[in-house]
N, C-alpha and C positions, 0 to 999 in steps of 0.2 A: 504493500500500500504506500502511495506517495505521501511524503511528509508535507502537511499543509504549510508549515513555515518555509520549507524549501521551495514549494510551489509559489508562494507569495514573493519570495526573494527573486526567483527567476522571472516572474511576471514584472517585477519592478525593474529589473535589468533590461528586459525587453522594451518596456515603455521608455526608459531613459535612452536606449539606443535609437528607437524610432524618433524620439524628440530631437536628439542631436542630428539625425539624418535630415529631418525636416528643416531644422534651422540652417544647416549647411546648404541645403538646396535653395532656401530663400536668399541666402547671402552670396550665392555663386556669381551673381551678376554685378556685384559691388567690387570695384577695383581696390579701393583703399578704405580701411576702417580705423578711425582714430577716436579715442575717448579723451574727454577733457575732465580732469579730476583734481580734487584738492583734499587736503587733510583736514581743512577747517572750513566751516560755513562762513559766509559773508566776505569772501575774498574776490567775489565777482566772477566765479566760475561759469555761471549760466550766461552772463553777459559776454564773456570771452567765447563760449561755445556758439552762441547765436551770431556774433559778429564774424567769427571765423567761417561759419557756414555761409553767411551772406556774402562775405568777401570772395570765397571760392566760387559761389554761384555767379557773382558779378564778373568774374574772370571768364565765364562761359562754361563752367563745369556743371555736370549734373550732380546735384547735392541732396542728401537726405540728412535730417536731424532727428535723432531718437532721444527723447527725454525719459530717462529711467530713474529720475528722482521721484519715486512713487509718493513719498510723504508730502513733499512740497514742490509740485511741478510748476515751473515758472516760465518755461520756454515760450508757451503760447502768449503769455502776457507781454514778454519782451518783444515778440514779433508782431503783436497786435493782431493775431489771427483768431477768428471766432468760428469759421466754418469747420464743422466736425468731419473727421474722415468718413468715407462711405464703407459700410460693412456689408459685403455680399458673398454668399456661398462660403461662409467661414473665412473670408479674406478681408483684411483691412487695407483699403486704398487710401494712402496718406493725403491729408490736406496740403495745400501749397501756397506760399506767399514769398515774394521777393526771389522767386526762383528756387526756393528751398522746400522740399517735401518734409512734412512734419508729422510725427506721431508722439503723443504725450498722454499721460494719465489724466491730465487736465480736461481733455475732451470728453472723458467719461464721468466727470463729476457734475452733479446737478447744481451744486452750489460751490463756487470756487473758494469760499471762505470756510467751508466745512473741513474739519480735520480728518485726514485718512489715518485711522488708528489700526494698523495691521501688524501682526506678528511676522517673523521671518518667513515661514512657509508660504503665506499669502503673497508676500512681496516677491518671493522666488517664482511663484506661479504666474503672477501678473507679468513679470519681465519675460518669462519663458513664452507666454502667450503672445506678447508683442513680437518677439523674435520669430515665432512659428507662423503667425498669421499675417504679418505685414508683407504686402506685395510692393516692394520698392522699385521694381523694374531695373533697368540699367542705370547704375550710378557710378560716377567717378570717385565720389567721396561719401562716406557715411560718418557724420560727426555724432558721437554719443555723449550726452550730458549726464554725468554720473552724480549721485548724491555725495556729499562729503563724508569723510570718516573711513573706517576700515571694517564695517559690519556687513550684514547680510546682502544688501543690494549691490554694492560694488563687487563683493565676493562672487555673487551669482553671475554678474556680467563677465568677470574675468574667467570664470570656469565654463561658461556656456557660449559666449560670443568669441569667435576667433578674431581677435583684434590684431592690427599691425603694430599698434603702440599707443602709449599714453602721453598726453601733454599735461604736465602738472602745473597748476596755477598757485602762486603764492603772492604775498605782499611783502613790503620791506620790513615789517615788524618781526621781532625775534620769535614770538609765539607762533606766528603763521609759518615761519621757517621750520620750527620744530615739528609741527603737525605735518608739514609737507615731507619732511624726512621720513616720518612714520609711514605715510602712504607710499612713498618711493620704495621703502623696504618691503612693504606688503607686495607691491607689484613684482619686485625682484624675487621674492620667495615663491611666487606663483609662476616664475619663469616667463614673464611677459615683458616686452620691450618698453623702456621709457624713452620717448622721442626727445624730450627736453623739458626745460623749465621756462615758464613765462612769469614775469613780475608785473602784477597789476597794482594800480593806485600809486604809481611812482610820482614823486614831486615834493614840493615844499611841505605839504601837510604831514606826510608819513615818511618822508625820506626816500632813499634809493640805495640800491646795491645789494639788498638782502637776497634777491632772487639769483643774481649773478654769483654771489658768494656760495649759495646753496648748490648751484650747478657745479661750481669748481670743486667743492668738498665732496660731492657725490659722484664726481667724474661723469658729468652729463653735459650735453650741449645747452648753452643759454640761448634761448630762442628770441628773446627781446623783452623790452619794457613797454608798458601801456600807461600813459600818464593820466592822472586824475584831472579831467577837463570839464568845463561847463557845457561842452557840446553834448554830453550825455543827458542833459535836461530835455532835449528834444526827443520825445518817445514816439514820434510818428513813423519812424523807420529805424532799422539798425544803424547805429551811429556811424559805422564804417562807410555807409552809403551816402552820408551827408557831410562828412568832415574830412577834408584833404589830409589833415594831420593824423587822424585816426586811421585813415586808409593807408597812409605810408607806414604806420606802425604794424598793421596787419599784413601788408605785403612783405615786410621784413620777416615777420613770424612765419608766414607761409613758406617763404624761401628757406628758412631754417628747418622747418618740418620736412620739406622735400629732401633737403640735403641729408638730414639725419636718417630718414627712412631709406634713402639710397645706400647709405653706409651700412645699414642693417640688412641690406639685401632685399629691400621691398620698394622697388621703383614705383613712382606715382605717375598720375596722368599729367 
């Protein structure tokens, strides 16, 4: 007689294998997959992810943006997008604005101010469903906006989504640098590539140099600095599309990302 526990274990292995196969098939048409990550909340990670995606789309690339910050999804707010994705025959067809295809938990909230209070397994299932069900089509780049920290959600993405690398966002302050070190060490433990470090909020208010020092200490490329500017007050579009200074900063960062990925053996579009 078959052991019920053994049967359950084998069934779970089968489901996991099928899930990974479906995710791989979904992502086959995406050339480059990069996650934007931070060890600490409030360093501007989502703003960097949105502007990076918009800048790549403005260059003429086909770009997707996946928001897997399940607890606090903010990508749609920054993009000013309200049209929900179409769900047909078990597939999610992403919404699009500024040339960027978008999928976010925010689309599936009835009230954006409502707290999403989920334990780890529910977060894992939500992220896995996004990866399995979304029909991105042909993309040059998929930018993934991760939640901060080193807990369930980023761990799920690292273990489930075959990423080409991580862009780590920090600020000049010492505490932000400490938390960034923690998330870099987590990425390395899971044997995923770190593309480089970006310093956000550079300028007179918070100082500068913390991101570059972190990159040097961790033996990583420093991709560039993003200054704290009044340009970000205009929320009608991603700031990179309306500010020549910000556009210049992101062009420099994109150039650094491409160079780093090429050195890692992952050429980009």
